[in-house]
Each structure stands twice: as C-alpha cells, then as structure tokens.
C-alpha positions in Angstrom: 169.4 -89.6 -99.7 171.6 -86.6 -100.4 171.2 -87.2 -104.1 167.4 -87.2 -103.9 167.5 -84.0 -101.9 169.8 -82.4 -104.5 167.3 -83.4 -107.3 164.4 -81.9 -105.3 166.5 -78.7 -104.8 167.1 -78.4 -108.5 163.4 -78.7 -109.3 162.6 -76.0 -106.8 165.6 -73.7 -107.6 164.5 -70.3 -108.8 160.9 -70.8 -107.8 159.4 -68.4 -105.3 157.1 -69.5 -102.6 156.8 -72.2 -100.0 157.3 -75.9 -100.8 156.6 -78.8 -98.5 157.1 -82.5 -99.2 157.1 -85.6 -97.2 157.2 -89.3 -98.2 157.3 -92.4 -96.1 158.1 -96.0 -97.2 155.5 -98.2 -95.4 157.9 -101.2 -95.3 161.2 -99.6 -94.2 159.9 -96.4 -92.5 162.4 -94.4 -94.5 161.4 -90.8 -95.1 162.1 -88.0 -97.5 161.4 -84.6 -96.0 161.5 -81.0 -97.2 159.8 -78.5 -94.8 157.3 -81.2 -93.7 155.9 -79.3 -90.7 155.0 -76.0 -92.4 151.3 -75.3 -92.1 149.9 -74.6 -95.6 146.4 -74.1 -97.2 144.8 -77.5 -98.1 142.6 -76.3 -100.9 140.6 -79.4 -101.8 142.9 -81.7 -99.9 140.6 -81.0 -96.9 138.1 -83.3 -98.6 140.0 -86.4 -97.5 139.3 -85.7 -93.8 135.7 -85.1 -94.7 135.6 -88.5 -96.5 137.2 -90.2 -93.5 134.6 -88.8 -91.1 131.7 -89.6 -93.5 132.7 -93.2 -93.6 133.6 -93.4 -89.9 130.1 -92.2 -89.0 128.6 -94.6 -91.5 130.5 -97.5 -89.8 128.9 -96.5 -86.5 125.4 -96.4 -88.0 125.2 -92.6 -87.4 124.6 -91.8 -91.0 123.3 -93.9 -94.0 125.4 -93.5 -97.1 122.6 -94.8 -99.2 120.3 -91.9 -98.1 119.5 -89.6 -101.0 120.1 -85.9 -100.7 118.1 -83.4 -102.9 120.2 -80.9 -104.7 119.1 -77.3 -104.1 120.3 -74.1 -105.8 121.7 -72.9 -102.5 123.9 -76.1 -102.3 125.8 -75.1 -105.4 129.4 -74.0 -105.0 131.7 -72.2 -107.4 134.8 -74.0 -108.7 135.4 -77.6 -109.7 132.7 -80.2 -110.2 129.6 -80.9 -112.1 126.7 -80.7 -109.6 126.7 -76.9 -109.9 125.5 -77.5 -113.5 122.8 -80.0 -112.6 119.1 -79.2 -112.2 117.7 -78.4 -108.8 115.8 -81.4 -107.4 118.4 -84.0 -108.5 118.5 -86.8 -105.9 121.9 -88.3 -105.1 123.2 -90.6 -102.3 125.7 -89.6 -99.7 128.0 -92.4 -101.0 127.9 -90.9 -104.5 128.5 -87.4 -103.2 131.6 -88.7 -101.4 132.8 -90.2 -104.6 132.3 -87.0 -106.6 133.9 -85.0 -103.9 137.2 -87.0 -104.3 137.5 -88.3 -107.8 136.6 -85.0 -109.6 136.9 -82.7 -106.6 133.2 -81.6 -106.8 132.9 -78.6 -104.5 129.1 -78.8 -104.2 129.4 -82.5 -103.2 132.1 -81.6 -100.7 129.9 -79.0 -98.9 127.0 -81.5 -98.8 129.3 -84.1 -97.4 130.8 -81.7 -94.8 127.3 -80.9 -93.7 126.5 -84.6 -93.2 129.9 -85.4 -91.5 129.9 -82.3 -89.2 132.8 -79.8 -89.2 133.5 -80.2 -85.5 133.5 -84.0 -85.8 135.9 -83.9 -88.8 138.3 -81.9 -86.7 137.9 -84.0 -83.6 138.7 -87.2 -85.6 141.7 -85.7 -87.2 143.1 -84.5 -83.9 142.4 -87.8 -82.3 144.5 -89.5 -85.0 147.3 -87.1 -84.0 147.0 -84.6 -86.9 147.5 -81.6 -84.6 148.2 -79.2 -87.5 145.1 -80.0 -89.6 142.1 -77.7 -89.3 138.9 -77.6 -91.4 137.3 -74.3 -90.7 134.9 -73.9 -93.6 133.5 -75.6 -96.8 134.2 -74.8 -100.4 131.7 -72.0 -100.6 133.6 -70.3 -97.7 137.0 -70.9 -99.2 135.9 -69.5 -102.6 134.1 -66.5 -101.0 137.5 -65.6 -99.4 139.2 -66.0 -102.7 136.7 -63.5 -104.1 137.4 -61.1 -101.3 134.2 -61.8 -99.4 135.2 -62.4 -95.8 132.6 -65.0 -94.8 133.3 -68.6 -93.8 129.6 -69.4 -94.3 128.4 -67.1 -97.1 124.8 -66.4 -97.8 123.1 -67.5 -101.1 123.6 -63.9 -102.4 127.3 -63.9 -101.4 127.9 -67.2 -103.1 126.3 -65.8 -106.3 128.6 -62.8 -106.0 131.6 -65.2 -105.5 130.6 -67.0 -108.8 130.5 -63.6 -110.6 133.8 -62.3 -109.2 135.8 -65.5 -109.7 134.4 -66.0 -113.2 135.8 -62.5 -114.0 139.3 -63.7 -113.0 139.7 -61.7 -109.9 141.3 -63.5 -106.9 142.2 -62.0 -103.5 145.6 -63.6 -102.9 145.9 -61.8 -99.6 142.7 -63.4 -98.4 142.2 -66.0 -95.6 142.0 -68.9 -98.1 145.7 -68.4 -98.9 147.0 -68.2 -95.3 148.7 -70.9 -93.3 146.7 -70.5 -90.1 144.1 -72.5 -88.2 141.4 -70.1 -89.2 141.8 -71.4 -92.7 141.6 -75.0 -94.0 145.2 -76.0 -93.4 147.5 -79.0 -92.9 151.1 -80.1 -93.1 152.8 -82.7 -95.3 153.6 -84.7 -92.1 150.0 -84.8 -91.1 148.9 -85.9 -94.5 151.5 -88.7 -94.6 150.4 -89.8 -91.1 146.8 -89.8 -92.4 147.7 -91.9 -95.4 149.6 -94.4 -93.2 146.6 -94.6 -90.9 144.3 -95.4 -93.8 146.8 -97.9 -95.3 147.5 -99.7 -92.0 144.0 -99.2 -90.4 145.6 -97.3 -87.5 143.1 -95.6 -85.2 140.2 -96.2 -87.7 138.0 -99.3 -88.4 139.4 -101.4 -91.3 136.3 -101.0 -93.3 136.5 -97.2 -93.1 140.1 -97.3 -94.4 139.3 -99.7 -97.2 136.3 -97.7 -98.3 138.2 -94.4 -98.3 141.2 -95.8 -100.2 138.8 -97.5 -102.7 137.3 -94.0 -103.5 140.8 -92.4 -103.8 142.0 -95.1 -106.1 139.3 -94.0 -108.6 140.8 -90.5 -108.9 140.4 -89.0 -112.3 142.6 -85.9 -111.7 146.0 -87.5 -112.4 148.4 -84.8 -113.4 150.3 -84.5 -110.1 151.5 -87.5 -108.0 150.6 -90.0 -110.7 151.5 -87.7 -113.6 154.9 -89.0 -114.5 154.8 -92.4 -112.9 155.0 -95.6 -115.0 151.7 -96.9 -116.5 150.2 -99.5 -114.2 151.4 -97.8 -111.0 148.5 -97.9 -108.5 147.8 -94.6 -106.8 145.2 -93.3 -104.3 145.3 -89.5 -104.3 143.6 -86.2 -103.7 144.8 -83.0 -105.2 143.9 -79.4 -104.3 144.2 -76.0 -106.1 143.5 -72.4 -105.3 144.2 -69.4 -107.4 146.0 -69.4 -110.7 149.1 -71.6 -110.2 149.5 -70.6 -106.5 148.3 -73.4 -104.1 149.0 -76.6 -106.0 148.8 -79.7 -103.8 148.5 -83.4 -103.9 148.6 -86.2 -101.3 148.2 -89.9 -101.4 149.6 -93.4 -101.6 151.7 -94.9 -104.3 152.0 -98.7 -104.9 154.8 -99.4 -107.3 154.6 -102.7 -109.3 157.7 -104.2 -107.7 158.4 -102.2 -104.6 156.7 -101.4 -101.3 154.0 -98.8 -101.0 154.6 -95.4 -99.7 152.7 -92.2 -98.7 153.5 -88.9 -100.2 152.3 -85.4 -99.5 153.2 -82.3 -101.6 151.9 -78.9 -100.5 152.9 -75.7 -102.2 152.1 -72.0 -102.1 153.9 -70.7 -105.1 154.7 -67.5 -106.9 152.7 -68.1 -110.1 154.5 -69.5 -113.1 153.1 -71.2 -116.2 154.7 -74.5 -115.2 153.7 -74.3 -111.5 151.3 -77.3 -111.8 154.1 -79.5 -113.0 156.0 -79.2 -109.7 154.1 -82.0 -107.8 154.5 -84.4 -110.7 158.3 -83.7 -110.9 158.7 -84.1 -107.2 156.6 -87.3 -107.2 158.8 -88.9 -109.9 162.0 -88.1 -107.9 160.5 -89.8 -104.8 159.3 -92.8 -106.9 162.7 -93.3 -108.5 164.3 -93.2 -105.1 162.0 -95.7 -103.4 162.1 -98.1 -106.3 165.8 -98.0 -106.9 167.6 -101.4 -107.0 
C-alpha cells in the first residue's frame, strides 16, 4: 500500500489544487484513500444520483420511462450534449434522456431528467443510502449560470441565453458557487461516490432492477478518457465523468471489472490549478489503482 501511495504522490507532486481519491475492492474490502472525505464540486457526476432516482421512481410505478417528453427551446442548456442543437418539438422518452445524460453527459437531458426525478427526492434517496455529503442543489443550467457569473440556481430563459453567450466567449467565474465545496452547490465526496457504486453493484438499499438498469447505462459510457483511459483493452467499466471550467474541476467515478481480478469502485474528484495536462490526472491515478488491485 505504501508503494501505491508513493506513486499517487508522484503523479500529484507539483500540481496545485485539491485532489481526492478513493477505491474499494468489492471482494476484499481493501481501500486506497487520498483525502476521501473532502467535499468537492461534482460537475456532471451529479447526474448519477439523478439517474438512480429516475429508475427508482420507475420501479415504483411513479414515472413511466417510456413516456415521451417534448423538447422546448427553454429546456436547452449550455455545455455538453446534442439536444441543445436539436429542433424544438423533438419527442424523446425519459429512458433515452437518461441514457444521453450519462453516456454523452447531455446537459439538456440532465435537466429534463432532474425535473422528472425531483430535486428533493434525489437528495432524500442519496441521504437515505448514507451519502451525507452529497447534495444536488441545481441543474446544469444553474451550474453553468454560476460559471458565467449569473448567480441564479434556476435561471430564466433570458439568463440561460446570456450564459450561452458568456461561456462561448470563454469567460468563466472561477470564484462562483459552481466551484465551491459547499452544500449550496452540487457536491459530493470520493467516499460517498464509492459507497454509491458499491450500493449499485451489490444492490444495497436499492431494488436490484434499479441497480442493474443504472449500471447498464453507465457501461455504455462514450466519454472514456479518464478512469478507462489507460486501462487494458477489454476492461469493463461503468463510469460517469464531470468537468467544469478549463482544466479545473476534472472528475470521474465508477466501477472497474478487470478481466482476471475482482471488481472495484473508484472515485476521483479534483479542483485543480489549470494545467494543459490536468485532464490526464484521473487516467494516471486510475491506472495506478488498477495495477495495485490486479497485482499477482
């Protein structure tokens, strides 16, 4: 264990900012921890709790994932995704919105899913699972409004349009709420995310079908430059990344299933001083963890 911690220290040496990592082997319970209880911004990692609540409500018959939602101009969010480029009036099911929210981190889909899942219910379910440091306080439009210096968790259509304009110009308010590690923001800890991954993997505190459906979506992840980035081809991963700013908040959480070793959960949260190679940090850390858990 000392050697793996030394390798992690070498990766982080000379980098400014806050770095949090936790990994847990599901078979042995062995853990690797670096600042696992520091509350940090989730960025798009908050979409995993939204997905969990969406499928939990569907399992109870409270929502119908086959129900079509109609895309409106006011639904569109800045940032990642494709729905912001689609024509108003497009019909898409909640199930497909949930998939887009995770596998390409579509922000518009995420806000539509959050509306269906209910913000208070997302938080209540996370806290019931024991994730006491995880808070979802706004959707993507709110996060990106704060990034643009507009201090509104639920911005108006006009404020969203202004957010689009400001962010496209390259201006980001790095002192804004979206970058703060406090419950008024969307935040979590590496420990909370590892606990959530274990709950999904072992169906602890959630119906088995909910867990299976969530992991099935996460397995389809198309954004693979972080936890999976340096792992051997054929390694099964179920992940969700998150990014805010230019190389500042660079996160990834998920489950790794090596070909010949037991599965493990891993969460990497960072709030970095910007460097050109900042986005490589989660991949480098992930490879160190993989090598340790798969050692002979």
